[in-house]
N, C-alpha and C positions, 0 to 999 in steps of 0.2 A: 638129361633128366628133364622131363616136361612138367610145366606147372599147369594146374587146372584152375579155370576161372571160379572166382567166389561169387555166389549169388546170395543177395540179402533181401528179405521180405519185411516191409514195415507193417506195423500193427495198425489197423484202421481205427481203433479206439484212440491211439496216440495222436493221429492226425486230427481227429475231431476235437480232442482236448485243446490242442494248440490253437485251432481256429476260434474256439469259444473264448479262450483267454484274450486273444487279440480283439475280438469283438467286444468283450467286456471293458477292456482298457479304453478303446476308442469311444465306446458309448459313454463311459464315465467322463472322459474328457469333454465330449460334446455336451453332456448334461451340465458339467461345471461351467463351461463357457456360456451356455444358454442362461444358467442361473446368474452368472456374473453380469452378462449383458442385460438381462432383465432387471437385476438390482440397480445397475448404473442408470438404465433408462428410467426406472422408478425414482431414483434419486434426482435425476435431472428434470423429469416431467412432473413429479409430485412434490418432493421435499424442497427442491431448489427452483421451483417454477417461478416464483416471484422475483428471485434474485436475477435470473437470466432474462426475465421479461424486462426488468429495469435496464440491464446492460444492452439489450437489443434496442430499447427505446433511446438510450444514449447514443448508440451508433447511428440511429436514424435522425436524431435531432442534435444540433450544435447550438451553443450559447455564445453569440458573438458580441463582444463589448462595444458599447457606443460611448464616445467621449462626451463628458458633460459640458454644458455651456459654462464658460469661465466667468467668474464673478467680475463685476465692473469696479473701476476705480473712479471715484467722484471727487469733485472739489467741495469746499465747505458749503457751497450754495446748491449742491446737487447737479452741477454741470458734469457731464460724462467726459472724462479725460482718457479713459481706456475702456473700450467696450467691445461689442461683437456686432458683426454685420453679416448679411447673407453673402455667400460667395459661390459662384459656379466653378466647378473644377472637373478635370478629366482624369480618370484613373485607369490603371492597367492591372489585370489579374493574370499573373504569370502562367498559372496552370490552365488557363482557358485560351491562351494564345497559341497558334500553331507555330509561329516563329517570332520570338521577341524582337530580334533585330529588324525583321521586315516590318513588324507592327510599328516600331519606333521610327522607321524610315517614312512610313505613310503619315504618321503623326507629325513628323518634321515638315512635311509638305503643307500640312494644314496649319500648324503652329510653329513657324520657323524658329522662334526663340527657344524651343525645347532642344534644339540641336546643340546649343551651348552647354546644356546640362546633361547631355546624353550619358556620360560616364557616371555621374552621381545618380541618375535615374536607374541605370542598370544595377548599380551597387545596392540601392534601396530595394529594388524589386527582388533581387536575389536573397537579401537578408530578411525579407518579410515572410511571415508564416504562409503555409499553403492556402491557396484560394483567398488570400487577403488582398483587397484592393489597395494599390499604392498610388498616391497622387503624383501625377506627372506635371500638371500645371494648375495653379489656383488663380482665382480672380479673372476668369475668362470674361471677355467682353461679350455683348449679346451677339455680335457678328461671329466671334470665334465659337461660341456655344452652338449657334445655328449651323455653322460649317461642319463641326464634328458630328452633330446629329444627322446631318445630311448624308454623310458617308459611314454611318454607324454599321450598316450591314456588311461593309467591306473591312471593318476593323474588329476582328475577333479578339475577345478579351478586353475590349475597351468600353468603358462606360462613363457617363457624365451624370453628376448629381449636384445638389446644392447643400452646402454645409455652413457652419458659422466660422468666420475668421476673425482674429483679433484685429482691432482697429483703434488707431490713435488719432482722433479728429484734429488735434492741434499740432500734429507733426513733431517738430523738434522742441517745442516750448517746454514739454515735461519729460523729454527723452531721458535725462540723467536721473531725475528723482523717481520717476515711475518705472523706467527701464523698458524692457521688451520681452517677448517670448520667442522661443525657438524650439526646434526638435530636440528631444533627448538624445544624447550621444553616449558612446561607450564609457566615457569618463563619469557621466552621471550614474550609469548602472553600476560601475565599479565602486563609486563612492558609497552607494546604498549598501552594497554587499559588504564592503569593508567596515561599515558601521554595524554589521550584524543584523540588518533589517531585511525583511522580505521585499523583493522588488515587485512593485505593483504591476500586474499584467497589462494595465492600460498604457504603460510606458512604451510597450512594443507596438502599439497601434500607430500606423504610419501617419495618421492625421492629428495625433496628440501633440500638444505644445506645453512647455514648462517655462517658468520665469527665469530670466537670465541675469537681470540686474535690477537694482533699486527696489521699489515696492513689489514689483512682479515677482522678484526672487525671494524677498524677505517674507512675504505672506503667500507664497505659492500654495502651501497646504490649504489655507483658507479659501483662496481664489479657485483652486482646482475643482472642488466639488466631488461628487461620487459618480463613478461610471455606471451607466445602465447597460442593458443588453437586449438583443433581439434573439428570440428562440426560433431557429430556422430548421427546416427539414432538408436534409442533404441526401444525394444518391451515393452509390458505392465509391465514386471518385471524389466525393466531398463537395460537389457542386450544389448550390442552393436550388431547390426545386419549389419550395413553399415557405411561408412564414407563419409561425404559430403566434398570433397576436396575443392570445390569452396568456401564453407563457412568457411573454417579454416583460422587461422591467425598465421603466423610464429612468433616464439619468437625473441626478439631483444637481441643480445649478450651484456654482460656487457662491460664496458670500461676497457681498459688496464691501469694499473698503473705502471709507470716506476720509479724505485728507483735510488738513487745516489750510491748504493752499487756496488761493483765489485765482481763478483762470484769467480774469481781466488784468490783474497786477502781473501775473506770470508772463502773459503774452506781451504786455507793454515792456517789461524788463528785457526780454529777448530782442524785441524790436529796436530799442534804443542803442543796443550794442552794435547793430549794423554788422560791419565786417571785422570789428575789433574782437579781441579775445579777453575773457575775464569772467566775472561772476557777480551776482547780486543776491542779497538776502534781505527780506523784510520780515519784521517780527512785531506782534502786538505786545507791548511792554507790560500790559496788565495781566494777560493770560499766558504769555509765552508761545502762543500759536504762531507758527511760521506761515506767513501769507504768500511768500514768494521765495523760491530757491532755484536760481537760474544759473546755468553755465553756458558760456558762448565761446566759440561757435558750437552749434549743436548738429545733430544728425536726425534723419527720419527713421524712427523705430519701425514704421510700417514695412520697411524693406526687409527686416529680419524675419517677419512672419512667414513669408514664403521662401526665405533663403536669400540673403544678400549676395549679389554677384561678387566673386573674389576680387575683381578689378576695382570695384567700388570700395570694398572693405580695405584693400591695400592703399587706395588713395586717401581714405580717412586716416589710416594708421600712420602714413608717411607725412601727412600735412603737419608742418611745424606748429600750428596753433592747436593741435591735439583736440579735435572735436569729440573724440570718444572718452576723454577724461572729464570727470565731474570736478570742475575747479572750485565749486562752492564748498565741498567738504574734503576732497582729496588733494586738490592743489594747495600748496602752502607757499607763502610769500613773506618777505620782510614787511612789517606794517608801516614803516616810515614814521612820519610825524603824527599819524593817528594814535601812536603809542605814548605821546608826550603827556597826556592827562594821567596815565598810569604812573609815570615818574612823579608828577606833582602830587598825586594821592599818596604814594608811598612816602614822600617827604613830609607831607602834613601828618601822616600817621605817626611819624617819629618826631613831631613837634615843630616842624618848619612853619614859619609864619607866611601865609599866602600874600600878605601885604609887603613883605620884604622886597626891596628893589635891587636888582642886579643890573649893572651896566653892560650893555653889549657894544663892543667896538668893532664888530664884524668878524671876530674869531675867538676861539678858546685855545689856550696854550697848555699843552701837557706833553712835554718832550718834542712835540711838533704842533703845528697850527691846525686846528679843526675849524673849517670855515663855517660861517653863518650865512643866512640868506640875505643879510643886509646889516647895516649899522643901526640897530634899533634904539640905542640909548638906554636909559633907565626904565626897567619894566618890572611890574609885579607879576604874580602868577596869571592873573586874568589877561593882562596885556601880552604876556609871553605866549599864551595859547592863541590869542587873536593873531599875533604876528608870526607865530610858529618859530620862535626864537631858539636856535640851537644852543647858544651860549648859556641861556638861563637854565635849561634842563640838564645840560652837561655839568654845570656847576653843582646842581642838586645831586645828580647821580654820583659824581666823584666823592661828594661828602658822605653819602650813606652807603655806597658800595652796591654790588650786584645782587646780593642775597635779599636785601630789602625790596628791590624792584621785582625780583622773581616772586616773592611772596604775594605782593599785591597783584601782579599779573595773573597768577593762578586764581586768586580770589575773584578776579573780574572775568574769568572764563577761558583764559588762555592755557595752552599746554595740556588739554584734556579732550575727551570725546564725550558725546551726550547720547542718552538713550532715546534715539529716534525710531528704532525698529528696523532701520536699514543699515547695511554695512558700508564699508568703504571709507569711513572717516579716518583722517590722519590727525594726530594730536598736535602736530607742529612741535616746536621746541622753545622752551623758556629756560635759558641758560643761567647757571649760578656757579658758585665755586665748586660745589660737589660734582656738578656735570663736567667742569673743566678738569678736575682731578681724574675723572673716568675717561676723559677725552683730551689728553694733553696735546699741546701744540709742539713743544720741544722736548717732551719726555719728562719734564719736571712737574707737570700737573698744576702749575700756578696760574691763577687768574692775573693777567698782566694789566697794569693800570691803563694802558692804551686801549683796552677793550671796552672800558666803561663809557667813555664819551659816545662811542658808536651805539652802544646799548641804549643810551639815554634818548636817542632820536630814532629808535626802532630799526636799527641796522645790526650788523654783525651776525651772530649765530641765531638770533631770534627769528622765528617763523610762525605764522598764524594762517588761518583760513578765513573765508568770508563769513561762515557761520559763527565762528568765535568772535569776530568783529561785531556782528549784529548782537550777540549775547552781551558783550562788553558794553555796547552803546545802550542796550535796554536796561542794564543794571545802573549805568550812570543816570539815565533819564528817570528811572523808577525812584532811585534815591533811598530806598529802604530794603528792598528784597533782592536776593540773588536769583533773578529771573532764569528759568530753565526752559529750553525750547521744546515744543511739541509738534509732531508732524502728523500723527494718525489720530483722527477724531473719533471714529467708530469702526467696528468690524462686525458685519452681519447684524447691524442695528444695535449693537451693544456699545455704549459710550465708553471710550478709553479715558481713564482718569489722568488728569494732568499731573506732572511731577511736582512734588512739594517745593515751595520756595523757602529757603533759609533766610535769616536776617543777615544783611550786610554788616560786617564788623567795622564800619566806618561811620563817623558822625555825619548826620545829614548836612551840616554846614560845610563840611569838606567837599562833599559832592556838589553842593550848591555853587561853590567857587568854580569848580570845573565846568558846570553848566553855564555859568555866567561868561566864562571864557569862550565856550563854544557858541554862545549866542552872539558874542562880539565877532566871531569869525565870519558869520553870515550877515553882519551889519556893515554899515559904511566903513570902508577902510580895512575890513577883515580880508584874510587871504581867500575866502570863498564867497565874498559878497556878490560879485556880479552874476555868477552862474547859479546861485542858490535861491534866487527870489521866486517864490511860488506863484505870485500874482493872485493870491486868494485873500486879499484884504488883510485883516488883522491876524490871520492864521499864518504864522511864520515858522521857519525851520532853522534849527541850530545844528552846527556841524563842525567837523574838523577835517582839514585837508591833509594829504600825505603823499610823499614821493619817495620811492625806495629804489636804490641802485642795485641792479642784479650783479654788478661787477665793479671793480676799480677802474675808472677811466684813465687816471693819470692826467697828462696834459690833454687839453681839448674840451669839448662840450660836456657839461655835467649831465645833461639830459640825453646824451647820445644822439643828437641831431645828425643826420647823415649817416648814421651807423646802421648795420643790419637790424632787422626787427628784433632778433633775440638779444641784442645788446642794449636796447633802449630801456629807460626807467619804467618801473611799474607806477601806476597812478591810483591813489586810493581816496575815498571819501566816506566818512561816517556821519550820520545825522539822525535827529529825532524831531518830531513835530506833533502837535503844536508846541510852541515854546512855553506858553503859560499853563498848559495842561497836557503833558506828553502822552500820546497814544501809540505812536508807531516809531520804530527804529529801522534804519536802513544802512546797509554797508555795500559799497561798490568797489571792486578791484578791476582796473583795466590793465591787463597784462601787457607789458612793453608798449604802453601807449605813447611814451616819449614826451609827454607834456606834464604839467603840474597837476596835482590832485584836484585843484580848484578848476582847472580847465577841462580835464578829461573826465574826472569822476563826478564832480558836482552837478553838471547838467543832466547826467543820466540819473543820479539820485533824485534830482528835482522832479523829473518827469515821472518816475516810478512813485515817488511820494505823493504827487498830485492825484494819481489814480486812487491810491489807498485812502487819502483824505476825502476825496469826493465820493467814494463809495460808503463812507461812514455816515449813517443818517444824521447823527447828532452834529457832526462837524459840518456837513452839507447844509443843514438847517441854519446853523450859526452863520455860515458864509452868506446864504441867501437872505437871511434877515438883516444882516449888516450891510448887504450890498458890497460894492467894491470901492466905496468912497474912501475907506480907510487906507487903501493901498497907495502908498506914496511912491513906490518904486517897483517897476515890473521888469521882467527879464529883458536885457538889452538896453535898459535905461539907466542912467546914472545922474546923480545930482552934480551941479557945477563944481562943487568943492571936493568931489570924490577923487581919490588918487588914481593914477593910471593903472591899467591891468597889470603891467609889469611890477609896479610897486606893491599891488595887492598880492601877487604871487611870490613876492620876496625876491624878485630878480633885479630890482632897481633899489639902490641904497636909499634908505629913508633918511630924512633930515635928523640930525642928533636932537634928542629930547632936551628940553630945558632942565636946568638943575632942579631936582625935586626938593620939596621942603623937608622930606624925611631923609634920614641918612641912607646912602646907597653903597653897594659893594661893587667893585669892578671885577671883571674876570681875572683870574690869577695869571701872572706872567709865568714864563717857563721855570719849572723847578720849585714853585712856591707851594702848591697844595700838599697837605698832609693826606696821604692815601691810606684808607683803612685796609688792613690785611686780614 
């Protein structure tokens, strides 16, 4: 069976209808696309024209922050102690260098000391924003500046400019109190973020510095100022091609901070310490202004501005005399015999008669023998201060107990910090029975009787700092007010109010007794006589010597002669002047000086006090008018009947005193005293 092919014929009208439908769909889609494109173009070019014009302008122009000039720190007389100076520096722009390593190699040939910092330079360059110049070296000499410019064409991405660098003209004299500046680090950024604050963009600028210690840190916000900015035109790669001067904003300089310190007194104080370690504080007892606050040895804060070499910093940190530590407010020491007037004042507050005489036979007995510096015989309170008699004050202390001493010590400025505006203060420790309960020796929390004699002579758990000693001396010399220290005089031209002075809760006659004793210390026969004579005529200084043991020596030398430096005694001296109308108080601590306070501390206090007195117009006029005829004894000179230096320091037994007309009391033999509990 054969099949026949099927033949189909399409209708022409059907083919034409299909073509028209496709044409209509494509035409409609084309029309819709054209309308959409036209609408979008209209939106971009008509309705959003201003918006995109602004964005285009922002792509063309960048606003680059400019660090502001940091505010200055001045002394009370307007002398700059922390300022700014011009500095040539060489910078690298990472995105403009063909090869960073090669560029640094070439720079190393021109500036060899940059090779030591190569790793840190690369780290800073990589962390900097794009096209941001990163300092490679600051403080170029003129020869280095000229050398880099000579090869500028061969150093792609390298530029040299001049900026302002922080400068400390007195070097280490103000290093601890003023502090220094350094680059912000990751810890600074993290601390700001942890506090919930926005990190200022200027902190990421490679040339910006923040305060690291002292006044620089405490008043960083005031000293920092407000960043400015340069409006620059950049190309598609972000490189600067022009600057829009009209669109730039100048930076606002930081505020000046004026301190109460005096540069001349401060410099002299650091000078007299030489190679010794310690601190010195001078205060105006009328206003509380701190004229000097020195810690020795010191360091050069200028090295921190550009980045202190790690080997130098390690040497400072490892040196046993701790140049990085502020010993004036952070270092705490036992006050030694400078604390004895506190014990006398506490006893008088509780009714003790300052004219009462106690016989010193060279030691005090309470279970064991507590040695005195000599056999002083019968002494009243004035004589006990003059001769620094341990037996006298141990007797008073055992009679009244530690709580009475602690109360008076706190009233005179110990065991506390002060509102100076700077941090780092340590309050030291004023022990009492409550403290002992919280810090037991044997688990029972008792204050043992044997602790009291040591407490009476400024030893044991008691610790103070040089600032507290100066406040204490100021209050003794003032006689009426609880003088409070002040460090900051003004900020940005606005005077800072002085802290209020409360009334001392002690009778003026009580404080007069203590001052009379301190006057005797620097008079003929006193423990500080020989080295405390100012040589300024009738203007004399009263004071109190002190020696504090840092450890129990046992058998051997009490002052640690021949021992390592860290095992020697601390030497202290407090003083005020003039005697007849006190103006200034000084405290000196010589750490591990190994001598008596009258030998190591008094000469330094004398030299510093002389500068303070001679800078006072009223006192200088008094000295010049009177001449020096009234000066009977000068430093290094002694009258024929003066005792030997050993006897003055209490190292040579004094002759027993004759029997006084008034009744006297002897130091108690073992087991005799009634101990308050």
